[in-house]
Backbone and ligand atoms as CSV (ligand in chain L), in Angstrom:
chain,resi,resn,atom,element,x,y,z
A,1,MET,N,N,-15.486,-11.640,8.526
A,1,MET,CA,C,-14.515,-10.976,7.876
A,1,MET,C,C,-14.484,-11.735,6.377
A,2,PRO,N,N,-14.530,-11.150,5.274
A,2,PRO,CA,C,-14.306,-11.533,3.969
A,2,PRO,C,C,-13.008,-12.273,3.800
A,3,SER,N,N,-12.893,-13.263,3.153
A,3,SER,CA,C,-11.571,-14.014,2.757
A,3,SER,C,C,-10.710,-13.032,2.056
A,4,GLY,N,N,-9.383,-13.289,2.014
A,4,GLY,CA,C,-8.434,-12.601,1.068
A,4,GLY,C,C,-8.840,-12.556,-0.270
A,5,LYS,N,N,-9.491,-13.762,-0.743
A,5,LYS,CA,C,-9.447,-13.772,-2.085
A,5,LYS,C,C,-10.838,-12.694,-2.576
A,6,VAL,N,N,-12.034,-12.735,-1.742
A,6,VAL,CA,C,-13.043,-11.592,-1.935
A,6,VAL,C,C,-12.459,-10.314,-2.081
A,7,HIS,N,N,-11.372,-9.952,-0.988
A,7,HIS,CA,C,-10.992,-8.625,-1.074
A,7,HIS,C,C,-10.212,-8.486,-2.513
A,8,ASP,N,N,-9.369,-9.653,-2.830
A,8,ASP,CA,C,-8.566,-9.421,-4.034
A,8,ASP,C,C,-9.332,-9.199,-5.293
A,9,TRP,N,N,-10.613,-9.854,-5.457
A,9,TRP,CA,C,-11.697,-9.796,-6.534
A,9,TRP,C,C,-12.519,-8.574,-6.547
A,10,VAL,N,N,-12.611,-8.107,-5.268
A,10,VAL,CA,C,-13.427,-6.657,-5.124
A,10,VAL,C,C,-12.410,-5.573,-5.689
A,11,THR,N,N,-11.182,-5.581,-5.170
A,11,THR,CA,C,-10.116,-4.724,-5.601
A,11,THR,C,C,-10.086,-4.807,-7.193
A,12,LEU,N,N,-9.640,-5.980,-7.726
A,12,LEU,CA,C,-9.465,-5.977,-9.017
A,12,LEU,C,C,-10.791,-5.689,-9.925
A,13,GLY,N,N,-11.871,-6.256,-9.616
A,13,GLY,CA,C,-13.035,-5.982,-10.385
A,13,GLY,C,C,-13.512,-4.287,-10.126
A,14,THR,N,N,-13.254,-3.829,-9.074
A,14,THR,CA,C,-13.442,-2.035,-9.124
A,14,THR,C,C,-12.647,-1.421,-9.849
A,15,ALA,N,N,-11.306,-1.917,-9.757
A,15,ALA,CA,C,-10.237,-1.242,-10.752
A,15,ALA,C,C,-10.689,-1.467,-11.991
A,16,PHE,N,N,-10.924,-2.779,-12.363
A,16,PHE,CA,C,-11.153,-2.760,-14.008
A,16,PHE,C,C,-12.563,-2.050,-14.504
A,17,MET,N,N,-13.395,-1.771,-13.586
A,17,MET,CA,C,-14.663,-1.047,-13.968
A,17,MET,C,C,-14.223,0.225,-13.984
A,18,ALA,N,N,-13.244,0.825,-12.930
A,18,ALA,CA,C,-12.862,2.400,-13.078
A,18,ALA,C,C,-12.083,2.930,-14.375
A,19,ILE,N,N,-11.515,1.851,-15.205
A,19,ILE,CA,C,-10.560,2.254,-16.265
A,19,ILE,C,C,-11.645,2.699,-17.504
A,20,PRO,N,N,-12.615,1.873,-17.953
A,20,PRO,CA,C,-13.312,2.420,-18.794
A,20,PRO,C,C,-14.165,3.679,-18.373
A,21,LEU,N,N,-14.716,3.727,-17.185
A,21,LEU,CA,C,-15.204,4.914,-16.736
A,21,LEU,C,C,-14.664,6.255,-16.620
A,22,SER,N,N,-13.175,6.018,-16.536
A,22,SER,CA,C,-12.271,7.343,-16.380
A,22,SER,C,C,-12.302,7.651,-17.811
A,23,GLY,N,N,-12.323,6.591,-18.795
A,23,GLY,CA,C,-12.128,7.184,-20.227
A,23,GLY,C,C,-13.565,7.653,-20.904
A,24,MET,N,N,-14.658,7.452,-20.166
A,24,MET,CA,C,-15.912,7.982,-20.690
A,24,MET,C,C,-16.069,9.396,-19.978
A,25,TYR,N,N,-15.825,9.464,-18.644
A,25,TYR,CA,C,-16.140,10.719,-17.868
A,25,TYR,C,C,-15.075,11.738,-17.820
A,26,LEU,N,N,-13.870,11.365,-18.076
A,26,LEU,CA,C,-13.017,12.596,-17.632
A,26,LEU,C,C,-12.341,12.949,-19.012
A,27,PRO,N,N,-11.840,14.228,-18.677
A,27,PRO,CA,C,-11.385,14.879,-20.046
A,27,PRO,C,C,-9.928,14.159,-20.265
A,28,PRO,N,N,-9.240,14.187,-21.683
A,28,PRO,CA,C,-8.276,13.284,-21.742
A,28,PRO,C,C,-7.017,13.635,-21.089
A,29,GLU,N,N,-6.793,15.090,-20.779
A,29,GLU,CA,C,-5.622,15.421,-20.014
A,29,GLU,C,C,-5.494,14.746,-18.695
A,30,THR,N,N,-6.761,14.691,-18.007
A,30,THR,CA,C,-6.806,14.186,-16.701
A,30,THR,C,C,-6.666,12.572,-16.555
A,31,ARG,N,N,-6.916,11.913,-17.610
A,31,ARG,CA,C,-6.847,10.370,-17.484
A,31,ARG,C,C,-5.764,9.854,-17.234
A,32,PRO,N,N,-4.503,10.036,-17.448
A,32,PRO,CA,C,-3.230,9.542,-17.084
A,32,PRO,C,C,-3.238,9.487,-15.383
A,33,LEU,N,N,-3.742,10.802,-14.937
A,33,LEU,CA,C,-3.636,10.824,-13.538
A,33,LEU,C,C,-4.404,9.732,-12.977
A,34,ALA,N,N,-5.848,9.704,-13.477
A,34,ALA,CA,C,-6.724,8.738,-13.045
A,34,ALA,C,C,-6.343,7.324,-13.128
A,35,TRP,N,N,-5.547,6.876,-14.047
A,35,TRP,CA,C,-4.809,5.491,-14.385
A,35,TRP,C,C,-4.015,5.397,-13.233
A,36,LEU,N,N,-3.054,6.572,-12.912
A,36,LEU,CA,C,-2.129,6.279,-11.915
A,36,LEU,C,C,-2.851,5.955,-10.682
A,37,ALA,N,N,-3.927,6.712,-10.425
A,37,ALA,CA,C,-4.742,6.452,-8.914
A,37,ALA,C,C,-5.322,5.043,-9.053
A,38,ILE,N,N,-5.689,4.663,-9.971
A,38,ILE,CA,C,-6.259,3.342,-10.203
A,38,ILE,C,C,-5.101,2.117,-9.982
A,39,ALA,N,N,-3.954,2.322,-10.415
A,39,ALA,CA,C,-2.862,1.466,-10.509
A,39,ALA,C,C,-2.387,1.496,-8.919
A,40,SER,N,N,-2.424,2.683,-8.038
A,40,SER,CA,C,-1.963,2.821,-6.882
A,40,SER,C,C,-3.302,2.083,-5.948
A,41,TYR,N,N,-4.290,2.338,-6.403
A,41,TYR,CA,C,-5.512,1.773,-5.744
A,41,TYR,C,C,-5.472,0.187,-5.720
A,42,THR,N,N,-5.088,-0.441,-6.969
A,42,THR,CA,C,-4.919,-1.802,-7.105
A,42,THR,C,C,-3.729,-2.147,-6.231
A,43,PHE,N,N,-2.435,-1.618,-6.173
A,43,PHE,CA,C,-1.470,-1.961,-5.392
A,43,PHE,C,C,-1.742,-1.993,-4.172
A,44,SER,N,N,-2.599,-0.910,-3.352
A,44,SER,CA,C,-2.993,-0.651,-2.076
A,44,SER,C,C,-3.787,-1.825,-1.670
A,45,GLY,N,N,-4.633,-2.266,-2.454
A,45,GLY,CA,C,-5.803,-3.397,-2.098
A,45,GLY,C,C,-4.891,-4.714,-2.141
A,46,ILE,N,N,-4.071,-4.954,-3.010
A,46,ILE,CA,C,-3.627,-6.311,-3.243
A,46,ILE,C,C,-2.195,-6.493,-2.531
A,47,TRP,N,N,-1.274,-5.622,-2.458
A,47,TRP,CA,C,0.104,-5.613,-1.885
A,47,TRP,C,C,-0.129,-4.958,-0.512
A,48,LEU,N,N,-0.799,-3.880,-0.333
A,48,LEU,CA,C,-0.560,-3.129,0.967
A,48,LEU,C,C,-1.758,-3.481,1.696
A,49,SER,N,N,-2.442,-4.671,1.509
A,49,SER,CA,C,-3.471,-4.787,2.281
A,49,SER,C,C,-3.861,-4.654,3.650
A,50,SER,N,N,-4.938,-4.147,4.076
A,50,SER,CA,C,-5.016,-3.998,5.557
A,50,SER,C,C,-4.635,-5.065,6.318
A,51,ASP,N,N,-5.037,-6.241,5.940
A,51,ASP,CA,C,-4.901,-7.597,6.498
A,51,ASP,C,C,-3.342,-8.139,6.656
A,52,LEU,N,N,-2.478,-7.281,6.266
A,52,LEU,CA,C,-1.071,-7.317,6.551
A,52,LEU,C,C,-0.875,-7.338,8.019
A,53,ASP,N,N,-1.836,-6.992,8.729
A,53,ASP,CA,C,-1.713,-6.916,10.309
A,53,ASP,C,C,-1.934,-8.434,10.860
A,54,VAL,N,N,-2.110,-9.475,10.073
A,54,VAL,CA,C,-2.270,-10.880,10.541
A,54,VAL,C,C,-1.722,-11.694,9.471
A,55,ARG,N,N,-1.410,-12.848,9.833
A,55,ARG,CA,C,-0.906,-13.844,8.804
A,55,ARG,C,C,-1.915,-14.250,7.582
A,56,SER,N,N,-2.143,-13.461,6.822
A,56,SER,CA,C,-3.222,-13.460,5.571
A,56,SER,C,C,-2.664,-14.055,4.340
A,57,SER,N,N,-3.429,-14.118,3.513
A,57,SER,CA,C,-3.030,-14.334,2.165
A,57,SER,C,C,-2.138,-13.197,1.357
A,58,ALA,N,N,-2.487,-11.997,1.847
A,58,ALA,CA,C,-1.710,-10.771,1.507
A,58,ALA,C,C,-0.501,-10.631,2.149
A,59,TYR,N,N,-0.174,-11.120,3.208
A,59,TYR,CA,C,0.896,-11.205,3.724
A,59,TYR,C,C,1.911,-12.352,3.079
A,60,ARG,N,N,1.265,-13.729,2.699
A,60,ARG,CA,C,2.024,-14.539,2.286
A,60,ARG,C,C,2.452,-14.088,0.801
A,61,ARG,N,N,1.735,-13.326,0.370
A,61,ARG,CA,C,1.966,-12.900,-1.285
A,61,ARG,C,C,3.383,-12.140,-1.155
A,62,TRP,N,N,3.947,-11.751,-0.033
A,62,TRP,CA,C,5.256,-11.205,-0.234
A,62,TRP,C,C,6.270,-12.075,-0.219
A,63,GLY,N,N,5.985,-13.260,-0.305
A,63,GLY,CA,C,7.198,-14.293,-0.574
A,63,GLY,C,C,8.265,-14.191,0.794
A,64,PRO,N,N,9.427,-14.297,0.213
A,64,PRO,CA,C,10.555,-13.985,1.346
A,64,PRO,C,C,10.427,-12.720,1.968
A,65,LEU,N,N,10.089,-11.858,1.424
A,65,LEU,CA,C,10.089,-10.324,2.042
A,65,LEU,C,C,8.858,-10.151,3.088
A,66,ARG,N,N,8.103,-11.396,3.049
A,66,ARG,CA,C,6.901,-11.173,4.118
A,66,ARG,C,C,7.219,-10.813,5.464
A,67,TYR,N,N,8.472,-11.314,5.965
A,67,TYR,CA,C,9.066,-11.078,7.100
A,67,TYR,C,C,9.381,-9.824,7.738
A,68,LEU,N,N,9.192,-8.935,6.657
A,68,LEU,CA,C,9.321,-7.300,6.924
A,68,LEU,C,C,8.157,-6.800,7.660
A,69,TRP,N,N,7.066,-7.770,7.513
A,69,TRP,CA,C,5.719,-7.294,7.983
A,69,TRP,C,C,5.398,-8.054,9.482
A,70,LEU,N,N,6.301,-8.709,9.884
A,70,LEU,CA,C,6.074,-9.515,11.164
A,70,LEU,C,C,6.309,-8.695,12.351
A,71,PRO,N,N,7.170,-7.430,12.214
A,71,PRO,CA,C,7.020,-6.279,13.331
A,71,PRO,C,C,5.635,-5.671,13.338
A,72,TYR,N,N,5.312,-5.246,12.136
A,72,TYR,CA,C,4.181,-4.755,11.902
A,72,TYR,C,C,2.822,-5.350,12.677
A,73,GLN,N,N,2.832,-6.915,12.488
A,73,GLN,CA,C,1.940,-7.668,13.032
A,73,GLN,C,C,1.685,-7.724,14.424
A,74,LYS,N,N,3.080,-7.647,14.993
A,74,LYS,CA,C,3.239,-7.873,16.706
A,74,LYS,C,C,2.605,-6.408,17.183
A,75,LEU,N,N,3.031,-5.162,16.440
A,75,LEU,CA,C,2.634,-4.001,17.042
A,75,LEU,C,C,1.200,-3.419,16.827
A,76,VAL,N,N,0.688,-3.984,15.812
A,76,VAL,CA,C,-0.739,-3.419,15.203
A,76,VAL,C,C,-1.657,-4.818,15.532
A,77,PRO,N,N,-2.643,-4.390,16.384
A,77,PRO,CA,C,-3.605,-5.271,16.620
A,77,PRO,C,C,-4.739,-5.763,15.328
A,78,HIS,N,N,-4.851,-6.785,15.208
A,78,HIS,CA,C,-5.720,-6.946,13.915
A,78,HIS,C,C,-7.053,-6.108,13.838
A,79,ARG,N,N,-7.473,-5.552,12.613
A,79,ARG,CA,C,-8.360,-4.667,12.445
A,79,ARG,C,C,-8.742,-3.403,13.430
A,80,SER,N,N,-7.664,-3.153,13.844
A,80,SER,CA,C,-7.583,-1.903,14.578
A,80,SER,C,C,-7.548,-0.589,13.619
A,81,TRP,N,N,-7.858,0.440,14.305
A,81,TRP,CA,C,-8.003,1.396,13.332
A,81,TRP,C,C,-6.588,2.085,12.808
A,82,ILE,N,N,-5.262,1.228,13.477
A,82,ILE,CA,C,-4.118,1.728,12.942
A,82,ILE,C,C,-3.966,1.177,11.445
A,83,SER,N,N,-4.471,-0.240,11.204
A,83,SER,CA,C,-4.301,-0.846,10.039
A,83,SER,C,C,-5.580,-0.737,9.173
A,84,HIS,N,N,-6.750,-0.704,9.859
A,84,HIS,CA,C,-8.063,-0.461,9.098
A,84,HIS,C,C,-8.742,1.018,8.980
A,85,GLY,N,N,-7.941,1.750,9.547
A,85,GLY,CA,C,-8.462,3.246,9.395
A,85,GLY,C,C,-8.447,3.778,7.938
A,86,TRP,N,N,-9.233,4.625,7.657
A,86,TRP,CA,C,-9.417,4.760,6.228
A,86,TRP,C,C,-8.334,5.346,5.465
A,87,ALA,N,N,-7.809,6.219,6.153
A,87,ALA,CA,C,-6.412,7.067,5.382
A,87,ALA,C,C,-5.341,6.628,6.364
A,88,VAL,N,N,-5.374,6.515,7.647
A,88,VAL,CA,C,-4.283,5.997,8.392
A,88,VAL,C,C,-3.573,4.809,8.018
A,89,GLY,N,N,-4.481,3.640,7.501
A,89,GLY,CA,C,-4.038,2.352,7.660
A,89,GLY,C,C,-3.042,2.328,6.352
A,90,PRO,N,N,-3.394,2.822,4.995
A,90,PRO,CA,C,-2.706,2.594,4.059
A,90,PRO,C,C,-1.425,3.482,3.782
A,91,LEU,N,N,-1.557,4.882,4.503
A,91,LEU,CA,C,-0.344,5.615,4.470
A,91,LEU,C,C,0.662,5.336,5.661
A,92,LEU,N,N,0.171,4.676,6.792
A,92,LEU,CA,C,1.042,4.185,7.667
A,92,LEU,C,C,1.849,3.172,7.170
A,93,ARG,N,N,1.243,2.174,6.346
A,93,ARG,CA,C,1.913,1.005,5.848
A,93,ARG,C,C,3.036,1.476,4.872
A,94,VAL,N,N,2.690,2.508,4.031
A,94,VAL,CA,C,3.595,2.905,3.130
A,94,VAL,C,C,4.856,3.498,4.112
A,95,ALA,N,N,4.641,4.369,4.738
A,95,ALA,CA,C,5.619,4.765,5.742
A,95,ALA,C,C,6.559,3.752,6.280
A,96,TYR,N,N,5.794,2.660,6.839
A,96,TYR,CA,C,6.463,1.644,7.620
A,96,TYR,C,C,7.532,0.581,6.467
A,97,LEU,N,N,6.791,0.531,5.223
A,97,LEU,CA,C,7.519,-0.366,4.275
A,97,LEU,C,C,8.750,0.768,3.818
A,98,LEU,N,N,8.583,1.803,3.721
A,98,LEU,CA,C,9.611,2.551,3.300
A,98,LEU,C,C,10.810,2.367,4.504
A,99,GLY,N,N,10.536,2.484,5.461
A,99,GLY,CA,C,11.162,2.650,6.611
A,99,GLY,C,C,11.872,1.262,6.969
A,100,MET,N,N,11.118,0.101,6.693
A,100,MET,CA,C,11.753,-1.245,6.784
A,100,MET,C,C,12.793,-1.416,5.508
A,101,MET,N,N,12.499,-0.860,4.235
A,101,MET,CA,C,13.220,-1.028,3.195
A,101,MET,C,C,14.544,-0.473,3.324
A,102,MET,N,N,14.272,0.941,4.047
A,102,MET,CA,C,15.669,1.593,4.126
A,102,MET,C,C,16.658,0.963,5.176
A,103,LEU,N,N,15.861,0.258,6.267
A,103,LEU,CA,C,16.717,-0.289,7.186
A,103,LEU,C,C,17.282,-1.785,6.593
A,104,LEU,N,N,16.788,-2.160,5.865
A,104,LEU,CA,C,17.298,-3.418,5.043
A,104,LEU,C,C,18.221,-3.091,4.154
A,105,TRP,N,N,18.372,-1.959,3.496
A,105,TRP,CA,C,19.287,-1.591,2.625
A,105,TRP,C,C,20.561,-1.038,3.466
A,106,LEU,N,N,20.407,-0.141,4.603
A,106,LEU,CA,C,21.445,0.145,5.364
A,106,LEU,C,C,22.134,-1.444,5.989
A,107,ALA,N,N,21.342,-2.393,6.347
A,107,ALA,CA,C,21.971,-3.431,6.786
A,107,ALA,C,C,22.861,-4.162,5.866
A,108,LEU,N,N,22.106,-4.147,4.602
A,108,LEU,CA,C,23.091,-5.039,3.623
A,108,LEU,C,C,24.265,-4.302,3.116
A,109,SER,N,N,24.181,-2.922,3.168
A,109,SER,CA,C,25.263,-2.093,2.783
A,109,SER,C,C,26.389,-2.275,3.873
A,110,TRP,N,N,26.068,-2.529,5.167
A,110,TRP,CA,C,26.803,-2.553,6.477
A,110,TRP,C,C,27.633,-3.998,6.369
A,111,GLY,N,N,26.651,-4.941,5.779
A,111,GLY,CA,C,27.131,-6.297,5.864
A,111,GLY,C,C,28.190,-6.414,4.813
A,112,LEU,N,N,28.019,-5.835,3.612
A,112,LEU,CA,C,28.817,-5.725,2.476
A,112,LEU,C,C,30.307,-5.117,2.803
A,113,ARG,N,N,30.142,-3.963,3.461
A,113,ARG,CA,C,31.283,-3.275,3.813
A,113,ARG,C,C,32.207,-4.044,4.802
A,114,GLN,N,N,31.650,-5.004,5.631
A,114,GLN,CA,C,32.431,-6.048,6.297
A,114,GLN,C,C,33.274,-6.945,5.655
A,115,VAL,N,N,32.719,-7.108,4.375
A,115,VAL,CA,C,33.473,-8.000,3.687
A,115,VAL,C,C,34.284,-7.353,2.613
A,116,GLY,N,N,34.380,-5.923,2.568
A,116,GLY,CA,C,35.466,-5.046,1.672
A,116,GLY,C,C,34.770,-4.521,0.529
A,117,ILE,N,N,33.295,-4.884,0.617
A,117,ILE,CA,C,32.595,-4.238,-0.533
A,117,ILE,C,C,32.030,-2.940,-0.245
A,118,ALA,N,N,32.548,-1.767,-0.671
A,118,ALA,CA,C,31.778,-0.475,-0.431
A,118,ALA,C,C,30.789,-0.347,-1.397
A,119,ILE,N,N,29.502,-0.045,-0.908
A,119,ILE,CA,C,28.547,0.571,-1.936
A,119,ILE,C,C,28.016,1.984,-1.338
A,120,HIS,N,N,27.601,2.870,-2.296
A,120,HIS,CA,C,27.019,4.018,-1.722
A,120,HIS,C,C,25.870,4.105,-1.044
A,121,ALA,N,N,25.571,4.419,0.051
A,121,ALA,CA,C,24.106,4.373,0.790
A,121,ALA,C,C,24.187,5.455,1.608
A,122,ASP,N,N,23.122,6.590,0.812
A,122,ASP,CA,C,23.004,7.727,1.695
A,122,ASP,C,C,21.676,8.053,1.996
A,123,PRO,N,N,21.194,7.702,3.051
A,123,PRO,CA,C,19.696,7.913,3.020
A,123,PRO,C,C,19.135,9.354,3.108
A,124,HIS,N,N,20.259,10.442,3.455
A,124,HIS,CA,C,19.869,11.726,3.457
A,124,HIS,C,C,19.755,12.279,2.067
A,125,SER,N,N,20.664,12.034,1.293
A,125,SER,CA,C,20.397,12.168,-0.072
A,125,SER,C,C,19.197,11.686,-0.934
A,126,TRP,N,N,18.753,10.508,-0.362
A,126,TRP,CA,C,17.468,9.978,-0.922
A,126,TRP,C,C,16.415,10.789,-0.571
A,127,LEU,N,N,16.355,11.111,0.730
A,127,LEU,CA,C,15.330,11.823,1.423
A,127,LEU,C,C,15.157,13.326,0.567
A,128,MET,N,N,16.153,13.700,0.163
A,128,MET,CA,C,16.220,15.144,-0.550
A,128,MET,C,C,15.766,14.874,-2.025
A,129,ARG,N,N,16.209,13.761,-2.550
A,129,ARG,CA,C,15.677,13.558,-3.987
A,129,ARG,C,C,14.205,13.209,-3.773
A,130,PHE,N,N,13.777,12.443,-2.765
A,130,PHE,CA,C,12.316,12.045,-2.775
A,130,PHE,C,C,11.518,13.190,-2.521
A,131,THR,N,N,12.112,14.170,-1.771
A,131,THR,CA,C,11.119,15.687,-1.492
A,131,THR,C,C,11.193,16.203,-2.666
A,132,ASP,N,N,12.407,16.512,-3.359
A,132,ASP,CA,C,12.250,17.012,-4.713
A,132,ASP,C,C,11.222,16.618,-5.727
A,133,TRP,N,N,11.532,15.146,-5.761
A,133,TRP,CA,C,10.421,14.703,-6.737
A,133,TRP,C,C,9.126,14.616,-6.373
A,134,THR,N,N,8.595,14.601,-4.975
A,134,THR,CA,C,7.290,14.970,-4.561
A,134,THR,C,C,6.991,16.343,-4.794
A,135,LEU,N,N,7.624,17.452,-4.859
A,135,LEU,CA,C,7.233,18.719,-5.197
A,135,LEU,C,C,7.221,18.998,-6.501
A,136,THR,N,N,8.138,18.407,-7.281
A,136,THR,CA,C,8.005,18.589,-9.024
A,136,THR,C,C,6.690,17.794,-9.425
A,137,TYR,N,N,6.278,16.592,-8.914
A,137,TYR,CA,C,5.117,15.925,-9.550
A,137,TYR,C,C,3.805,15.871,-8.298
A,138,ARG,N,N,3.618,17.062,-8.063
A,138,ARG,CA,C,2.563,17.086,-7.094
A,138,ARG,C,C,1.156,16.489,-7.462
A,139,ALA,N,N,0.738,16.707,-8.527
A,139,ALA,CA,C,-0.347,16.008,-9.084
A,139,ALA,C,C,-0.489,14.463,-9.123
A,140,GLU,N,N,0.593,13.925,-9.554
A,140,GLU,CA,C,1.117,12.469,-9.428
A,140,GLU,C,C,0.836,11.909,-8.033
A,141,VAL,N,N,1.656,12.609,-7.365
A,141,VAL,CA,C,1.701,12.359,-5.765
A,141,VAL,C,C,0.219,12.283,-5.373
A,142,TRP,N,N,-0.566,13.063,-5.537
A,142,TRP,CA,C,-2.024,13.209,-4.914
A,142,TRP,C,C,-2.569,11.969,-5.619
A,143,ALA,N,N,-2.386,11.882,-6.826
A,143,ALA,CA,C,-3.090,10.769,-7.448
A,143,ALA,C,C,-2.863,9.343,-6.610
A,144,ILE,N,N,-1.450,9.268,-6.557
A,144,ILE,CA,C,-1.275,8.065,-5.858
A,144,ILE,C,C,-1.640,7.988,-4.548
A,145,VAL,N,N,-1.581,9.024,-3.747
A,145,VAL,CA,C,-2.217,9.003,-2.234
A,145,VAL,C,C,-3.604,8.699,-2.258
A,146,PHE,N,N,-4.263,9.252,-3.363
A,146,PHE,CA,C,-5.720,9.240,-3.288
A,146,PHE,C,C,-5.988,7.844,-3.638
A,147,GLY,N,N,-5.165,6.775,-4.443
A,147,GLY,CA,C,-5.256,5.499,-5.025
A,147,GLY,C,C,-5.186,4.643,-3.539
A,148,LEU,N,N,-4.103,5.058,-2.788
A,148,LEU,CA,C,-3.634,4.395,-1.613
A,148,LEU,C,C,-4.780,4.387,-0.604
A,149,VAL,N,N,-5.304,5.622,-0.390
A,149,VAL,CA,C,-6.362,5.768,0.744
A,149,VAL,C,C,-7.619,5.082,-0.023
A,150,ALA,N,N,-7.951,5.065,-1.105
A,150,ALA,CA,C,-9.265,4.452,-1.737
A,150,ALA,C,C,-9.287,2.904,-1.497
A,151,GLY,N,N,-7.991,2.488,-1.737
A,151,GLY,CA,C,-7.653,0.890,-1.581
A,151,GLY,C,C,-8.033,0.687,-0.255
A,152,GLY,N,N,-7.501,1.291,0.910
A,152,GLY,CA,C,-7.857,1.087,2.149
A,152,GLY,C,C,-9.211,1.186,2.622
A,153,THR,N,N,-9.982,2.147,1.875
A,153,THR,CA,C,-11.220,2.324,2.238
A,153,THR,C,C,-12.152,1.207,2.119
A,154,ALA,N,N,-11.819,0.891,0.455
A,154,ALA,CA,C,-12.590,-0.207,-0.044
A,154,ALA,C,C,-12.624,-1.426,0.750
A,155,HIS,N,N,-11.380,-1.833,1.488
A,155,HIS,CA,C,-11.073,-3.050,2.067
A,155,HIS,C,C,-12.058,-2.700,3.528
A,156,SER,N,N,-11.926,-1.578,4.172
A,156,SER,CA,C,-12.584,-1.569,5.344
A,156,SER,C,C,-14.144,-1.474,5.263
A,157,LEU,N,N,-14.555,-1.086,4.259
A,157,LEU,CA,C,-15.904,-0.833,3.953
A,157,LEU,C,C,-16.482,-2.196,3.758
A,158,LEU,N,N,-15.598,-3.081,2.829
A,158,LEU,CA,C,-16.132,-4.662,2.903
A,158,LEU,C,C,-16.135,-5.327,4.116
A,159,ASP,N,N,-15.192,-5.156,4.879
A,159,ASP,CA,C,-15.197,-5.723,6.277
A,159,ASP,C,C,-16.336,-5.234,7.119
A,160,TRP,N,N,-16.749,-4.028,6.959
A,160,TRP,CA,C,-17.626,-3.363,7.700
A,160,TRP,C,C,-18.986,-4.141,7.096
A,161,LEU,N,N,-19.276,-4.129,5.821
A,161,LEU,CA,C,-20.468,-4.760,5.300
A,161,LEU,C,C,-20.432,-5.993,5.815
A,162,SER,N,N,-19.409,-6.957,5.470
A,162,SER,CA,C,-19.620,-8.211,5.959
A,162,SER,C,C,-19.876,-8.444,7.209
A,163,THR,N,N,-19.490,-7.794,8.414
A,163,THR,CA,C,-19.949,-7.831,9.535
A,163,THR,C,C,-21.340,-7.735,9.802
A,164,ARG,N,N,-21.698,-6.512,9.225
A,164,ARG,CA,C,-23.256,-6.308,9.517
A,164,ARG,C,C,-24.234,-7.266,8.820
A,165,PHE,N,N,-23.862,-7.822,7.687
A,165,PHE,CA,C,-24.296,-8.621,6.809
A,165,PHE,C,C,-24.774,-9.977,7.846
A,166,LYS,N,N,-23.397,-10.399,8.446
A,166,LYS,CA,C,-23.505,-11.766,9.389
A,166,LYS,C,C,-24.445,-11.649,10.589
A,167,ARG,N,N,-24.142,-10.198,10.976
A,167,ARG,CA,C,-25.089,-9.831,12.126
A,167,ARG,C,C,-26.692,-9.893,12.074
A,168,LEU,N,N,-27.046,-9.748,10.564
A,168,LEU,CA,C,-28.363,-9.635,10.297
A,168,LEU,C,C,-28.926,-11.019,10.081
A,169,PHE,N,N,-27.848,-11.952,9.389
A,169,PHE,CA,C,-28.335,-13.203,9.159
A,169,PHE,C,C,-27.840,-14.280,10.151
L,1,ZN,ZN,ZN,-9.583,-6.698,6.965
C-alpha cells in the first residue's frame, strides 16, 4: 500500500494538472464547475481519504477532530469496499461526517442548555435548507459529487496498482 505522502502527492499533482487542462479544453462557462470538481477532488483525496479507516496520516491531519473518525475505524475494516469502494467510499464518508457533525452540534447545544445558554439548533430546518440548496444548485452539487468520487477512485486505483506492482517484483 502506498504511503499517505504518495497519496497526497498524487492527489495534489493530478489536481494541479487538471486546472490548466480544464482551461484549455473546456468552454469558459463550464470552467467554474470544473474548478469546483477539482477542489472537491482535492478535499476528497486529502481530507476524506479512504485511509481514514485506519490510524493514517490522513486521520492525524484532522487534529483534535480526528476522534470523530474513531467509530468509523471500529466499524469499517481497512481497505474494505465500504472505505475503498469507488463511489461508496467517499460518499459514505461525507454522510458519516455530516452525521457526526450534527451529533457533535446537538451534544454541544445540549451541554450549553444545561448551563443556561440556549442556542437555536434545529436539524430539521437544516435538512430542509440543505435539500433546497441541492435542488437550486444541481450542477454544482453534481460537480462536487463527481470530485468526491474521483478522489476516492484515484486512491483505490493507486492502492491497486501498488499491490500489483509489489506482486510482480
Ligand atoms: Zn488505501
